[in-house]
N, C-alpha and C positions, 0 to 999 in steps of 0.2 A: 338294382345294381347297374351302374353306368358301364358302358363298354364302347370300344372303338371298332370300326370296320375298316379293314385294310385291303387294298388291291394287290394280290400276289402277282408278281411279274410273269408274263408269258411271252417268250421270245417270238417276235414277228407279229404280235398282236397289241400289247398294251403300251405302245409308244406314246409320245406326247400328243399326237393327233387324236388318238383314241381317248387318252386321259382327259384332255380338254373337252372333247365332245361329250363324253359320258358325264362329266361333272356339270357341264352347262345345261344339258337337257334333262338329266335324271337326278344326279347328286347322290348323296348317301355315303360316299366313301370319305373317310377322314384322312387317310394317308395312302399315297400311291408309291409302290416300289417300282423303279424303272427296270426294264430288262437288263441283264448283266452286260458289263463291259468285259471283253476278252481281248488279251493282248497277243497271244500266240508267240511269246518269247521276244517280241519287239516292244521296246519301251516307247510306244507311240500310240496315241489315241486316234482311232478312226473318226473321220468327220461325222459319220452317222451317229456314233456314240455321243460325241460332243454335242451335236445338234439336239439330241434327245433330252439332255439334262440341262441345257442352257436355261438360266433363270427366265429369260425373256420368252421362252417357249413354254413355261410352266407357271405363268402368273396366276396367283390365286389358289395354287395347289400346294399341298405339302407333299414333297417328293423326296424319297431316299434313294440315292444311287446304289447300284449293286455291282460287285465284281465277282468273276469266276476265275480262279487261279489256284495253282499249287506251288506258287513261288512268292517268297516274301518280298523280293525286290519289285516284282510287278505290283504287289499289294501296296507297297509304300509309294510307288510311282502314281498309281491311281488315287491313293489317299491324298497325296499332295495336289493332284490335278483337281479333284472335286472340292478340296478346301479352298483353292483359288477361285472357284466359282461361288463360294459362300456356303457350301455344305459342311455340316459338322459331324455327319454320320456316314459310314460306309457299311453296307450290308454284304456279308460274304456268303456266296451261294455254294452250299454243300448239299444241294437238293436236286439239281438237274439230273434226270434219269436217262437221257439219251445216250446210246452206245458210243457215238462219235465224241462225246464229252467224257464219259466214264472210263473208256478204254485208255484215255490219256491221264487217268488218275485225278480227275477233277469232278466237281459236282458231287453227286452221291457216291461216286467211285473213290472219293477220298476219305469217307467216313471210317473205313476200316483201317486207317493209318493214323491213329491218335498221336504217335510220336511226331509225325510230320506236321500235323495240325498244331501241336505244342510248339514246335520250332518256329513255325510261321507266326503264330500269335505272340510268342515271346519277343521276336524281333520287331514286330509291328508296334507292340506296346512300349518297347524301349525307345524306338526311334520316331514315333509319331504320337500326337495327342488326339488323333481322330477317334471318334466314338465308334466302336465296332459292334455290330449286331450280326446274328447268324440266321440263315435260312437253310433248313436241313430236311432230309428224309430220316426214316428210322434206321437206315443202313442201305447197303446195296443188295447183298445176298440175303441178309436176315436182320431182324429187329434187335438182335443182341449187340450189333455193332455200335449203335448209339449209346447203349448203356456202358460200353467200355470207353467211349469218348467223353461222356458227360463229366467224369471226374477231372479230366484235363481242362475242359472248358470252365469248370468251377474255379480254376486258378486265376482267371482273368476277369476284369471288370466289364464284362459284356453288357450291353444295354438290354438285350433280350435274345431268346432263341425261338424262332418260328419253326414249328415242326409240321411238315406234311406227313400225315399218318399212314404212309405207304413205304415200302422199300423200293429202291431204284429199279430193280429188274421187273417190277410190276408195270413200269411206265404209268399209265393211267387206268390199267385194267384191274378188275377185282375190287373188293371193298377196302375201306380204310380199316386199320387195326387199332381200335379204340382202347383195347386192353394194354397194348404196347405203349400208346400215348400216356395212359394213366401211370405206367411204370416210370416214364420220363418225369412226370409231375412229381413223383415220389422220390426221384433220385437226382435232383439237381437243386441248387440254391438259386438258380437264375429264374427270371420271369419268363414264362413260356407263352407263346402265341399259338393258337391252333389253326391249322390249314388242312383242307381236304373234304371234298364232297358237300360243301355248303351250297346247295342248289335250289333251295326253297325256304320259305319262311318256316314251314313245319320242321324241316331238317335243322335249321338254325336253332329253333326252340328246343328240339330234341338234344342237340349238342350242348346247348347252354345248361340244360338240366343235368346232363351227364357230367359236365365239368364246371361246377359252380365257381371254382377259383379262377377260371380263365376270363379275362375281360378284354382281350384283343383277339379278333377273329379275322382270318384272311380268306378272301374269296378269290379264287383263280378262274378256272374255266366257267364257273357259274356266273361270273360277271359278264363275260363275253356272250354267253348263251342267253342271259337275261339282264340287261342293264338296268331294269326297273328294280331288281332284287334288293340292293342295299337300302334304298329308301322304304321299300315295303317292309323290310325287316325292322327298321327303326320305327315305323308307324304300326308295326305288328298287324298288318293287314294282308289278307289273302286275295284282295280284289285289285285288279289293274285299274288305272285311271280311265275315265270315260274317253279321253282323247288319246288312248293308247296308239292307234294307228297314225295319228298326226305326229306323235312324238317319235315313233319308229321311222316315219317318213323323213322327218327332220334329221334324225340320227344317221340314217343311210346317206342322205344327200350331202350332209356335212362331211362325213368320212370320204365319200366318193369324190367330192370336189377336192378335198385335201390331198388324197392319194393321187388323183389325176394330175395335180399340180407338181407333186414331188417325185413321182415314179416315171421312169422312162419307157415309153412305148405301151401300146394297148395290151400286149401279152402280160406284162407285169401288173398292170392295173386290174385286168380281169382275174388274174390268179389271186391277187390280194383280196379282191372283193368276194371271190368264190369261197375262199377259206373263211372269211367272216360269215358269209351266209351259211356255211356248214354248221356254225354254232347257233346263229339266231333264227334259222328257218323254223324251228319248232314253236316259235312265238306266233307263227301263222298257222292257219288251218289246212294249208295245201301241201304239206309234206307227204311224200318226197317228190311229188310231181313238179312242184315249183323249183326245187333245187336242181332237178334235172334240166330244166329250161335255162337256169343260170349257167350250169356247166357246159351246155351245148352252145352257148353264145360265144362265137369265135371273133366277134368284133364289137366295138363300142355301141354301134347302133342297135344290134340285136340284144346286147346286154341291157341297155336302157329300156328297150321294148319289153323284155322279160320282167324287169323290175316293175315297170308301169302296170303290166298285166297282173302281177302278184297283188299289188295294192288295190287295183281296180276290183279284182275278184274277192278281196276282203271287205269291199264296201267303202273304200276310201274315196 
């Protein structure tokens, strides 16, 4: 059975610099979802959001823009904006679990309001021909929330619903709820994509066996932690390439150069790189000592020295 691998968006990580670098060095992802566009009540697109989805910044990539909102007018405004850039699809984020989002009734905090979801989708489908897809969790408080929302979603010609098999208040803690995802499979007419804890080839194979009807699989944090993973899944191999360190070195240097050029000041650059290292340091044998050196680097010179030492100690 053929399948597609998708990059689930992660705010602050999977921007166009990351997407281009991952695709060029490692590959394996068929479609990238951009981190969400948020308007905060103002019908204006921030320059950073626009820059992230500009076609010239995503050459050779299949990218789907995403919005997070609980307002139909915002949805329509962003739909018109992305259409002008040549996009035909807009993904609606009902999955973000963070309290600063959910307490505003957005992301996974909107799943328990099927009437509001209905009102927004109705207006969007009447006033725009944009193709709508969904990115959801099972709910915020419990997995029953999505089961009450699916009948509403069945009223609309959605392209697909990607479901992260956790509830919002879990954030990223605890395990995924595979039984609840199976209930979703059985209770919607829409095509479902699976998202959640695909962190290894073995885990992917396990999920594929559990859900044989699913042919689109989203990788979120697993992609940042292991950019080799998508191609390893496609090749069904458990072995890293012989030039693993060389590829990681190129990956780091390309991202570091890109963020150094776009971010203002050493503090922002070092923080950005530290958060990336938090994810992919397990690819090296020196955890957690190596990460501690990265964290302690208070200036560019010390950071570069710490990185050089990590690769040297790995035998690069």
